[in-house]
C-alpha positions in Angstrom: 86.5 121.1 91.7 83.0 120.0 91.0 79.7 120.5 92.7 76.9 117.9 92.4 73.9 120.1 91.8 70.9 117.9 91.3 69.7 114.4 91.7 70.1 113.7 87.9 73.9 114.4 88.4 73.9 111.7 91.1 72.0 109.2 88.9 74.5 109.7 86.1 77.5 109.3 88.5 75.9 106.3 90.1 75.5 104.5 86.8 79.1 105.3 85.9 80.6 104.0 89.2 78.0 101.6 90.5 79.7 98.4 89.4 83.2 99.4 90.6 81.8 100.4 94.0 79.9 97.2 94.4 83.0 95.2 93.4 85.0 97.1 96.0 82.5 96.4 98.7 82.1 92.7 97.7 85.9 92.3 98.0 85.7 93.5 101.6 82.6 91.8 102.9 82.7 88.6 100.7 78.9 88.3 100.6 76.8 89.4 97.6 73.6 90.2 99.5 75.5 92.3 102.1 77.4 94.0 99.3 74.2 94.9 97.5 72.7 96.3 100.8 75.8 98.4 101.5 75.8 99.6 97.9 72.3 101.0 98.4 73.4 102.6 101.6 76.3 104.2 99.8 73.9 105.5 97.1 71.7 107.0 99.7 74.6 108.8 101.4 75.7 110.2 98.0 72.1 111.4 97.3 71.9 113.0 100.7 75.0 115.0 100.2 74.3 115.9 96.5 73.0 119.4 97.1 75.2 120.4 100.1 77.2 122.9 98.0 80.4 121.3 99.0 83.2 121.3 96.4 84.4 117.8 95.5 87.9 117.7 94.1 87.8 114.1 92.8 84.3 112.7 92.5 85.5 109.1 92.0 87.7 109.1 95.1 85.0 110.8 97.1 82.5 108.1 96.1 85.0 105.3 96.9 85.7 106.9 100.3 82.0 106.8 101.1 81.9 103.1 100.1 85.0 102.5 102.2 83.7 104.2 105.3 80.3 102.5 104.9 82.0 99.1 104.6 84.2 99.7 107.7 81.3 100.9 109.7 79.4 97.7 108.8 82.4 95.5 109.6 82.9 97.2 113.0 79.2 96.8 113.8 79.3 93.1 113.0 82.6 92.6 114.9 84.2 91.5 111.6 86.7 94.3 111.4 90.3 93.2 110.9 93.5 95.1 110.3 93.5 93.8 106.7 90.5 95.8 105.7 91.3 99.5 106.3 92.6 101.2 103.2 93.1 104.9 103.5 92.1 106.7 100.3 94.0 109.8 99.5 92.0 112.4 97.8 93.7 112.0 94.4 94.7 108.4 94.6 93.5 106.2 91.8 92.7 102.8 93.4 91.9 101.2 90.1 95.5 100.2 89.7 95.3 98.4 93.0 92.2 96.6 91.9 93.8 95.7 88.6 96.9 94.4 90.4 94.8 92.1 92.5 93.3 90.6 89.4 96.6 89.9 87.6 97.2 86.6 89.3 93.8 85.1 88.6 94.0 86.4 85.0 97.4 84.9 84.5 96.1 81.6 85.8 93.6 81.6 82.9 96.4 81.4 80.4 97.9 78.1 79.2 100.6 77.0 81.6 103.4 77.2 79.1 102.8 80.9 78.9 101.5 81.6 82.4 104.6 80.3 84.2 107.2 82.3 82.4 105.1 85.4 82.7 104.5 84.9 86.4 108.2 84.4 87.0 109.4 87.3 84.9 106.8 90.0 85.4 105.2 89.2 88.8 108.2 87.6 90.7 110.6 89.9 88.8 113.1 87.1 88.0 115.4 88.0 85.1 114.5 86.3 81.8 117.9 84.5 81.7 117.1 82.9 85.1 113.6 82.1 84.0 115.0 80.3 80.9 117.4 78.2 83.2 114.6 77.5 85.7 112.3 76.2 82.9 115.0 74.5 80.9 114.2 76.7 77.8 116.5 78.7 75.5 116.5 82.4 76.2 114.9 83.0 72.8 112.0 80.6 73.6 111.6 82.2 77.1 111.4 85.7 75.6 109.0 84.5 73.0 106.7 82.9 75.5 106.7 85.9 77.8 105.8 88.2 74.8 103.1 85.8 73.8 101.8 85.6 77.4 101.6 89.4 77.6 99.6 89.5 74.4 97.3 86.7 75.7 96.9 88.5 79.1 95.9 91.7 77.3 93.2 89.7 75.4 92.0 88.2 78.7 91.8 91.6 80.3 89.7 92.9 77.4 87.6 89.8 77.4 86.9 89.9 81.2 87.0 93.5 82.2 85.4 96.8 81.3 88.2 99.5 81.5 87.7 103.2 81.7 90.8 105.1 80.6 91.5 108.8 80.5 92.7 110.7 77.5 96.3 109.8 78.3 95.5 106.1 78.6 95.6 106.0 82.4 93.3 103.6 84.1 90.3 105.3 85.8 88.2 102.4 86.7 88.0 98.6 86.2 84.9 96.4 86.3 84.8 92.6 85.9 82.2 91.6 83.3 79.4 89.4 84.5 80.1 87.1 81.5 83.6 86.4 82.8 82.8 83.3 84.9 86.4 82.5 85.9 87.0 85.9 87.5 83.5 85.9 89.0 84.2 82.5 90.5 87.5 83.8 91.8 85.8 86.7 93.6 83.4 84.2 95.3 86.3 82.2 96.6 87.9 85.2 98.3 
């Protein structure tokens, strides 16, 4: 468990998680200006509770819970609250995997079609590779080759478009879309 002892601790935490928190809020409110305003509100709530002597088991989850509650409060106040929005954060849950999962389809769509389609069918729709080869009228060898190539290309796209924070074991801690990745930035604007 951790205590946030001083404002410099909050500054450091905010710089580490700011982009992820803003991305989370933007996904919910779908408006960049509102997202920025709510992000500032979240920062103020974090600052206000920084010296409360409360033990925080998982700082990242705690910060995302504040962002979540702030967003829900805003949506309720504006009568924009729907059943789709609430997500309950468990204290130790890592929501980065959920964020990454939501980005897989748009990232796959950035790949050349001859690789994107077999990957989509095999890995996302979980169709057996034998069935994928029949569906695409390809040999099984060609299908497997395209899926492997697509996975490699997808990994390159993820590295090109996202900043990933991993723990020592390689588990995803946080994910942030790079500003330079226009296709994913445009995808977020469409949502």
